[in-house]
N, C-alpha and C positions, 0 to 999 in steps of 0.2 A: 631235750637238746639244750637245756640250761638257758632257755629264752629269757631275755631281760637281764642277763648277767653280762657285764662288759669285761672283755679280756684286757688286762692292763700290763701283763708281762710280755716280754719279747719271746719269740718262738725258739730262739737259740741263745747261746751265751752272748750277753751284750758285748759289743766290740769285736766279736768274731767275724771272720770273713764269710762264714756261712750266713750269719744274720745280715751282713752287708749285702750279700747276693740276693737274699729274699726281699729285702727292702728295695733294692735296685729294680728287681723284676716288678714288684708291686707298683712302682712309680713309672716304669718305662715300657713294660710289655704292652704292645698294642692289642694283644689278644685277651688279656685278663678281663677287660670290661665285658666281654661277651659271656662271661660266667656269672655275672651279677645275678643274684636271686636264684641261682641254679642249685640243684642237688647233685653232688658228685660222689660217685662210688669208686673207691680206690682199693684194689687188692694188693697184697704184698706190702701193707702199710708200715711194716717194721723194717723193710729193706731200705737201701740208700735212695732209690728213685721214689718209692712209694712214700716214705716218711718225709722226703723233701717236698713232694707235692702237697701232702697234708699240711705241712708247716707253711708252705707258700700261700695256700688258700686262707689259712688262719691269719697270716700276716696281712692279706688283703682285707679281711674282715676288720682287723684291728685298726689299720691305717686309713681305710677308705670306706668303711661301713658297707661292704658289698653283699652282706647277708647270704653268703655261700654256705650251704649245708653240706658237711663232709661226712661221709660214711666210710670209716677206715676199717677195712676187712683184715682181720688178723687171726692167726691160729692160736697164739699164745698171749693172753692178756697180761701176763707178768712181764713179758718182753716189751709189750706196749707201754707199760708203766715205766720201764727202764728208758725207753726211747723218748717218750713224750712227757713224763713227769706231771707237773702241774697243768700242762696243756690239756689233759684229759677232762678237765672241768671247764674248758673254754667254750664259749657259746658257739653253737653250730657244729660241734664235733660229737660224733657218736661212733662207738665201736660196734662192728659186726664180728662176733667171734664164731669162727667155723673154718673148716678146711674147704678150699675151692674144689677139691675133688668130689665133694658132696654137693647136691643141688642147693642153689642159693634160695633161702626162704626169707624174702623181704617184700612186704606188701606196699610200702610207701612209694612215693614218686622217685624216679631216678632220671636225670637229664643227661648226664655224661658218665662214662666209665673209663677208668685208666687201669688196664689189667697188667700189673707189674710183677705179680707173683710168679716165682720160678726158682728152681734149684740153681744156685750160682757158684757153689764150691766145686772146684774141679775134682777133688778127691771123692766127693759124694757122687758125682757123675760116673766115676769108675767103680766105686764100691757098691753103689745102688743104682745101676742103670735102669732097672725095671721101674723103680720109684720115680726116677727122673722123667722117663717117658710118660708114665701114668699121670704125674702131676701136670705135665705140659698139656697132654691131650684132654684128659677128663676135666682139668681145671678150666681150660679155655672153652671147651664145649659148654660147661655150666655157665660161664660168664656170658658167652654169646646167647645162650637161651635167655638169660636175664635181660640182656640188651634187647632181644627180640620181643619178649613179653612186656617190657616196660616202654617200648617205642622210644628208645633213647634218641637224643639229638646227635650224639657222636660218641664213638668208642675208639680208644687207642689200644692196640695190642703191642706190648713192648717185646720186640723180637731182638735178634742179635746178628752181628756181622758173621757169626759162625754158620749161618745158613748157606754161605757161599762155599764152604768146604775148601777144597784146593782148586782155585780157578785157573784158567789158562794163563800160564806165565807170560805169554806174549802180549797180553792185554795191557794197555796203558793204565787207564783208570777203569775200575770195575763198576758197572752200572747195574741197576736192579734186575734186569732180565738175565744177567750173565752168571748163572749159578755154575759151580764147578763140581768136582768129584768128592763124594763122602764115602769112606770105607765103612760100610754097614757091619762089617765083621769086627770092627774095633768098638769095644764097649763105651769108649769115650764119646762115640758118635750118638749116644743116647740123647745128648743135649742138642746137638746140631740138627739131627733128624727130627727130634721133638719139636724144635722151632719151625722146621719146614712144614711139618704136617699141620701145625697150628696156624701158620700163615695160609695154608691151603684151606683150612677150615674157615678162617675169616673170610676168604674170598668166596667160599661156598655160601656162607650165611648172607653175605652182601648180595650175591646173585639170586639166591632162592627166596630170601626173606627180607631183602632190602635193608639189612642192618648197615648203618653208616659207620663201618669200622675201617680204620687204617692201621697198617703195621709199621711200626717204627724200628728199623734195623739199626740198633745202636752200635756205634764203635765203642771201644772200651771207655767207660765213663767213670771219671773220678774227679776229685777236687776237694774243696773245703767241705767238711762235714762227713767224711767217710766214717763208717762205723768202727768202733774200737776193735771189733772182731774181724775186720777185713784183713785178710792175709795174702791178697793177690800181689803180683810182682810190684806194682806201683807203690803199694803200701810198704812192702819190704824195702824197696829202694829208699823211700822217704824215711823210714825208721833208721836205716843205716846212716843217712845223712845227719839225722838228729843226734844219733848216739856216737857218731864218729867211727863206725865200724865198716870194714870193707863190704862191698856188695858182692854176694856170691851168686853166680848164675849156675843153674842146674841144667842148662842146655847151651848150645853154641851161640844162642842169641841172634841167629840169622833170620828168624821169623820177623816179618814186618808188621809193626803195630799201627793201628788206626785209632785215634783217640779223640775225645771231646770232653770239654769241661762241663761239670754238672749244671751250672747255671744256663749254659747254652742248650743243653739237652732239655731242661725243663721248658725253656722257651719253645723248642721244637715240638714237644709233646702238647703244649697248650695250643699251638697252631694246628696240629693234626687232629685235635679234638673238634675243631670247628671248620677245618678246611682240608681239601685234598679229595682224591677220587676214592670212593668206597671200594673196598676189596683190594686195594693196591698197597704196595710197600714202598717205603721211603728210607734211604740211607740217612742216618744222622751222624755226621762226621765233620770234624774240622780238617779240611784237606791239607792245611799247613802244619798240622800236628801228626805227621806221618814219618815214622822212622823205624829202623830195626831195633829189637830189644837191646842188643848190645850197645847201640849208639845212645839209646835212652839212658842206659846204666852209666855210660861214660859222661853223658850230659849232667846227670845228677851228681856224679862223683866230682866232676870238674866245676861246673857253673854253680850248682846249688851248694855243694859241700866245700867249695873253694879249693879243690885239689887235695884236701886233707885225708881222703880215703881213696881206695883204688877198686877196680873191678877184678874179681878172681873167678875161676871156674871150678865146679865140682859136679861133673856130669855122670849121672848114674847109668848103669847098663840099659835100663828100660825107662822109656819116657813115661810109662804108666806109673812109675814110682811116685811122681808128683801130680799125675793126672793132667799134664799139659796137653793143649790142643796140638795137632800136627803142625809142623813148621810150614808157613805159607809165604809166598811172595804176592802181595796184594795191596793195591792202593785204591781205596774206595772213592767213588765220585759222589759228591753231595749236590750235583747239578739239579736233580729232580726236586729236592726240597728247597733249594735256593730259588727255584722258579716260583715257589709259592710265597717268597718274600723273606725267608729265614736267612740270617747271617750269624755265624759264630764269631765271638769277639775275643775269647781268651786263648792265648797260645799255650804250648806245652810247658815252657819255662815258668810262665806266670801261674799256670795250673799247679805246679809243684810248690811254688812259693806260697800261694794262698793255702794249699792243703797243709803244708808243713807248719805254717803259722798257727793254724787251728789245732793240729796234732800236738804242738808244744803246749797249748793252753790245756788240752785234755790231760797230758802227762803231768802237768803242774798240780792237778787235783790230788 
């Protein structure tokens, strides 16, 4: 683990909003101190959430000498080199190379687990639905077995708002028990049904084996530090604003989006690692960052791009062409997580401003 070597470099580009976010959390999060001297196992460590957690714990080690040992589970060590660069030699960081669909072979101590590994690309869900389901179920079962065998203090399963499917349109705000309809004949449902069975599995391990696991149902999460490869709608909108090109929607944009800034999500995950009811799920959402896709596109075109671009439509005959989730009318409630003390701080406009500033730094390379 490179004991005795002191990390001197920052975790992200100096001056970036992503680095600013990490340092803000390191100084202000009331939960991070509880991870001092802990061993933390993070799956999906090359994804947005996983890599951000790795960098956050490294930032805490550098700034506050917290002696957190981080085991970053990755499938592809080359991608890990691309994401982490020189941080791979940082004290306290170790790679675990393997696929979560295979049993985890790790003999050392583990105190906390953040299971973030998942298929995230919509087209992958449509083109490889079996793999999507298999990765969700087998991966989560293996991680829960690891949590059970190592008697962890806390585990967070990163779930998704897509577990709700299409909820009752008459509901005001959708709370955790209010699951809706999922069309299991639609191959795109491989993702949402996969998340549902994994949450059920988490509840089962909590009940039968007393595993202290909580499920974090994330709203769409983005902000400073999104990966270059990210091609989801928020990234497409941001690139249009940067390049001065019109935003093209491939749907009518009537689906309602629920969003949360990456820094706020990291704070929620830290909380759920140490607090909350085992076996239960918690919505992670900024209730003030709720709007239809078309309204978000117009906001980016108007407020972020200064009205220099417009929103246009190019709707294919089949929604499966782009692998989009079904259109839904849903506003998530964050009441349950707020009751534990969590408060999101960054609104949607500021989310875009911070994300775009860092994207411009990346494009300048």
